N, C-alpha and C positions, 0 to 999 in steps of 0.2 A: 504494500500500500504506500502511496506517495505521502511523505511527511514533510514538515517544514524545511528540512535540509535536503530533500530529494530534488534532483534536477528537474523532475516533472512538476514540482510545486509552482514554479513561476509560470508554467504553461497552463496549469489547471485553474489557478486562482483568477487571473484576468478574465478568462472565458466565462467563469461563473459570474463575476461582477458584470461583465458585458451583458449576459443574459438578464440579470436583474434590472439593469438600466433599460434594456429594450422593453422588458415586460412593464416596468413602471411607466415608461413613456407612452406605450400603446394603450395602457389600461387607465391612464389618469383621466379624471373628470375635469370639467371646466373650472372646478374650484381648486384643482391641483392635487387632490388626494387620489388614492386608489379607488376605483369603482367597485362596489360590492357586486358579487354574483347575483343574478336573478334567482328567485326561488325555484327549486326543482319542480318539474312538471307534477301536477296533481295526478295521483294514480287512482283511478276508479276501479274498484274491485269488480271482477266479472264472474258471472255464475258458471259453474262447471258441472257438466253432466257426463254420464257413462253411456257410450254408444257402441261398445264392443267388448266381448269377453273371450278369453282363451285360457285353457288350463290343462295341465298334465298332472295327474294325481295317482295315488295308490288304488283309487277306485276306478281308474280308467283314463284313457287319453281322450280329451274333449269335454266340453262343458255338458253336453246332453247326457253322455254316458255317466260322468261323475255325479251329476245332480240326481239322475234317476236312481242310481245305486245308493246314494246317500239317503234320500227320503224313504226308500224302501227298506232301509235297515241293513244295507250291505256293509262289509268290512274289508278293508284292503290290507290287513295285517296278517303276516304269516311267519312261520319259523324260518330263520336264515340258515344257510349252508356255508361250508368253507369257501365255495365259489362266489358267494355274495360279497365277501369282505374285501375283494379287490387288492390282492398283493402280487401284482404281475412280475415284479423283479425278484421275488423270493421263491425258494424251493418249496416243494410240496410238504416236506416235513415241518418246516417253519410255519407254513400256513396252517396246517392242521393243529400244531401246538398252540399257535396264537388263538385259533378258533376255540379250542378247548378251555383256554384261560378266560374267555369272555363270560361274565356273569349274566349278561342279558343276551338272549339268543332269539329275539323277535324283532321284526322291523316292518314298516309300511313301505313296500317296494312298488314302484311303477311297473305295471304289467307290460312286457315287451313282446313283440311279435308282429305278424302281418295281418292279423284279424282285426275287424272293426273294434274300435275302442282300445287298441293297444298301441304303444309307442313303437314306431318303426325305426329301429336303430340304423338300418342301411340308408335311410333318407337323411337323418339328422346327425349321425355320428360315424359315417363311413370313413374309416381311417385313411383311405387313399385320397379322399377329396377334402377331408376336414381335419387335418393333422393338428390344427391350432384350437380345435373345439373340444373342450372337456364336456363331460356329461351335463353338468349344471348349465353350461352355455347352450347345449343342444336342447335341453328342456325349455329354456327361455325362448329360443328361436321357434320351437314348435308352438308354444302357447301364444307368442306374438303373432305368428302367422294366422292362427285361428281367430284371434281377436281382430286383426285388421280385416280379414275376410268377413267377419260378422258385422263389423262397422261399415263395410264397403268403402274403406278409405285406403286406397293405394295411389297416392298422388303422383302425377307425372310432370306437373309444372314446377319450375324451379322455386317460385315464391312459396308454393304450398309445402315443398320439401323443407324450405328454410323456416317455416312456421310450424313444423312438426318435430317433436323431440322425443327422447327416450329416458326413462327413469326406472331402471330395473336393478335392484340390489340383491345381495346374497349374504349369508351369515358367515360361511366358512370358506367357500371355494373348493378347489379340488385337492383335498388332503391326500388322496391316493397317489396323485402325481408327485407330491412332496415326499411321501414315503418311499416311492420307487426311486426318486432322484437321490435321496439320502443313502439308499442301499447301494447305488452305483458308486458313490463316493467311498463308502466303507469297503467296497470290493475293488477300489482303484480302477474303476471303469468310467472315469469322468468324460472321456472322449465320446462315449456312447450317449451322453445326455442330449436329449432332443433340443434343437434350437427353438422349438416351440414351447419349451417348459414354462418360461415366464408368462407368455400370453395365455397359456392354459390355466394358470392358477390365479391370475388377477381377476378379482370379482367384477371390476367395471367392464371386463371384456364381454359380459352378457349384453349390456347396453351397447357396447362398441360394435359387436357383430350385428345386432339388430339394426342399428343406425346405418351401418355399411351395406347391409343386404338391401335396404329400401331407399338409401340415399337421403335419410333424414338428417338435416343440418341444424335443427333447433337444439335446445339444451340437451346435453349428454351427461347423465347424472347416475350415480350409483351409491345409495345409502348402505352403510354397514353398521347395523345396530342390533346385532344378535337376533333374537326372536321377534323383535319389533320392526325388522328391516322392511318387510313387505308393506306394512302399514305406513311407515315413514316415507317410503318411496312413492306411494300413492298420494299421501298428503303433500309432500314436497312438490310433486308434479302438478297438483291442483293449484298450488300457490304460484307456480310458474305461469300457469294460464291466467290466474286472477290478476297477476301483475303485468301481464302483456308480453311475457317472454316468448310465448308460443300460443297457437290456437288449438293444437292437438298434441297430446302426450300419450305414449305407450308407457304404462306404469305397472310395477308389480315386483315380485320377488321370485327367486329361484334357488334351488338347493339340491345337492346330491352328495351326501356325506355318509352313506352306508358303506363304510370301509373300516378296516381293522383299527386304525389309529383313532378315528373319531369315536367309534363305539367304545374302545378301551378307555379313552379320555373321559367320556360321559359316565362310564361304569365306575371309574376311580373317584369321580365327584359324587357318586351315589345318586345320580339324577335319573337313571334308567330303571325301568321295572325289572325285577328278577324273579318274581313269584309265579309268573305265568308262562314259563318257557315251554311247558307241555300243553298249554291251552292259549295259543297266540291270539286268537280272535277275542279273547276275554281280557287281554293284557292292558289295553288302554281303557280306563274307566273313570272319566272325569266326574268329580263330585261324589264318587262312591266311597263308602267306608273301606272297601278292599283295595283301594289304589295304593301303589307303592313306588310310583315313578312313571316317567313318560316313555312312550315307544318312539324311537327315532324313525322319521319318515323322510321322503324325498318328493320332489315335484316342482311345479311352477304355476304361478297364476299371473296373468297379464290383463289389464283393462285398457281400453281406449277411452281416455278422458278428453273432453272437448268443450270449448267455450259454447255456451248455450245458443247464442245467435248464429254462430258458425254452423252448429249442428242443425238448427232449424232451417237455415238458408239452403242447405243441401238436402233437406228432407230425410235426415238420419233417424233411425230408430233410437229412441231414448229409453234406456232401462230405468234410470234413476238419476237423482241429482246428489252430488256430494256437497252437503250443507255445512258439515263441521269437521274440524281436524284439531284434536287436542293432544298436547305433548306434556310430559313431565319427567322429572328424575326423582328417584327415591332418596338419593343421597344417604344411603344406609349400609348396603352390604353388596359384595360382588355377585352373589347368586340368589340371595333370599330377599323377598319383599318385607317391608316393615309390617309387623303384625296388625297395625291399625289400617293398612291398605291406603295410606295417604297418597302414595304415588298414583295408584289407580283412580282414586277419587279426583285428584287434580286433573288427570287426563280426561276423564269422562265429563267433568264439570266444564272444562275448557271447550270441548267439542260441542256440548250443549249450548254454552254461551255464544259461541261463534255461529251456531245454527239459528239462534233465536227461538229455539223450541224449549218447552218446559219438560221436565222429566216424565210427567204423566202423558205426554204425547208420543212417547216411544213405545212401539208395539212389540218389537223383537230385539233381543240382545244376544249376539254370538260371543260367548265368553272365551277368554283366552285359555281357561282351565286346561292344564296339560296332563292331569292325572297324578300330580305330586301332592303329598299330604299337606304341606304348608301352603303352597301357591293357590290351590283351589279354594281352601278355606278363607284365605285373605281376600281373594277376589269376590267371593260370595258376601263377605262382610262389607266390602266396598259397594257392591251393587245394592245391598240392603240400605246402606247409608244414603246413597244418592237417590234411589227410587222410593224408599220408605213405603208408604201406604200403597202406592201404585204396584210395587212388587209383592208385598205381603198379601194383597187382595187378589193376586193372581191375574192382574190385567197385563202384566209384562211377561211375555213368553221368553224363556231363557233356555239356551242349550249350548253345549260344547260339541262341535263336530269332530274333535280329535279322537273320540271313541271309535270313529270309523276310519280315519285317515292317519292317525298318529300325529306326531308333532313334526311339521315340515320345516322347523327352524326358520331360516331366512325367508322361506316361501310361505310360511303359515299365515302371516297377516294379509297377504295378497289373496291367497286361496279363500280364506275365511271372509274377506271383504266381498269377494264374488258370491259366496254363499249368502251373505246379507243382502246383496243386490238381487239375487235370484229369489230370495224369500219374499222381497217386495214385489218382484215381477210376477211370480207365480201364485202369490198368496198362500204360501206354505212355510211354516217354521219347522226346520228339520229337527230330528230327535237327538238325544244324547244316548249313545250306545253303551251298554253294559252298566247302566245305573239301576242296580237292584236293591241296594241299601244306602239311601242318600245320607250324606254327612249330616250330623245332628243340627248344624246351623240352619238347615231347611226344615220347614214344618208347614202343615196345612196347605194353603194355596201358594205359598212361596216355595216352588219346587221346579227344578229343571224338567223339560219335556222328556218323557220316556218313549214317546211315539210322535211321529211327524203330525203336525196339526194344521189343518186348513183354516185360514183366518185372514181377514183383511189386514194387510201390513202396509201402513203408510210411511213409517219411519223405523229404521233399524240402526243399531249401534254395534260396531265390531271392535273388540278389545285385543290389543297385542302388547305383551310385556316381555322384556329381555334381560339377560344377565347384565350386570352393571347398573341395574335399576332404571333402565330406559323404558318409557311407557308411551303408547300411542292409542288413540281412539278415533275411529272414523264414523261419521254419522251420515247415513244416506236417507233420502226421502223419495217418495214416488215421483214419477216423471214430472219435470218442470213445465210450467205453462207460461 
């Protein structure tokens, strides 16, 4: 760095003063002083609606397949095998030994194949054509493709592409690629490391690949907020539209972490269920007394968010309006929520305040409830605090869809936001699977749904909470007018 005694000092200082003199001269007012900047432009908040949906889940590939299986009580959880835990660079003996050491042997895995409702790996993950695309990116590309087709939004004009952005986050990325790369170093095979290693593990590459595939040049964003990622990605995207950064956003979350290292890590933190290895479809039981941890899952959910007038002008189908987005931090513990649920309360309150709705106007709440002993109870307490008489009188339908799909980590908030939108669109509140003995905090009419319920749903709230005490709530209402 150039200092006072540096030969560059005499060159730098005069040029700096010259700049100041020029700026002062050109900016001075008639009175001789510096002219103040004008006030920044007034930003008028714009309304945001949902015009397209896409998803890849353990219940199937596609919105129609997933929703049908969900409301009919289907379950996408199964026992895992040594082949499921993705240890490509390790010998068979090490893979079997690692599998034997895992205390949780159930997972919610996306069905793959060429049949209807299955994820076609040759299309999205063909290694000859897509060497830079890890599985979590492939899931996002598939969900985004469905969402865009559903919205009938594939712009060809440059201005439209510049006004379309992407906000797709993830919680972990491709840990299996990291594990394989580490093994290569241990075995002194560094020269065999793929040049695509870094692009395969970067979480923002899901948004990157989607934007490149369609030529979208609007905001390119990727939230990484653990299990609140999907919700934050959607809420952030809505604000980009509200503030005029874009007219259309693809928003959501994606995850594929059913691998040896991820499962082992969650097992060591005692977050995963271990009691139901012999009965996998009963393993995820939100709000139930028999819950003992979550079931790790994978998949992706992507929504097309659009400015209301933009959507109306082109005659787009409108599923719902995103009216509220609330965020908070527990400021308490790395993995556990505060027992009084204050973080969840703040997030829900802020979403309600932004929406302009009263708690008694919410018809359905998709709870974050992951099937952990503490987390589910704390969220139930928070719900009871916010909705009080509306909840205890049974007017608020509550469910956690994780009983059917497990916990999709960074994709959970997006997939469950889609469930909230579909609940409004179809007039059906989905059930909570495996709820046979509800937690004592529930009583009488204050009870999660144990079967899907047909009912008019004008407003729905979706909660997402993550490690580090990060919380998000999204509030959707029926189609905007």
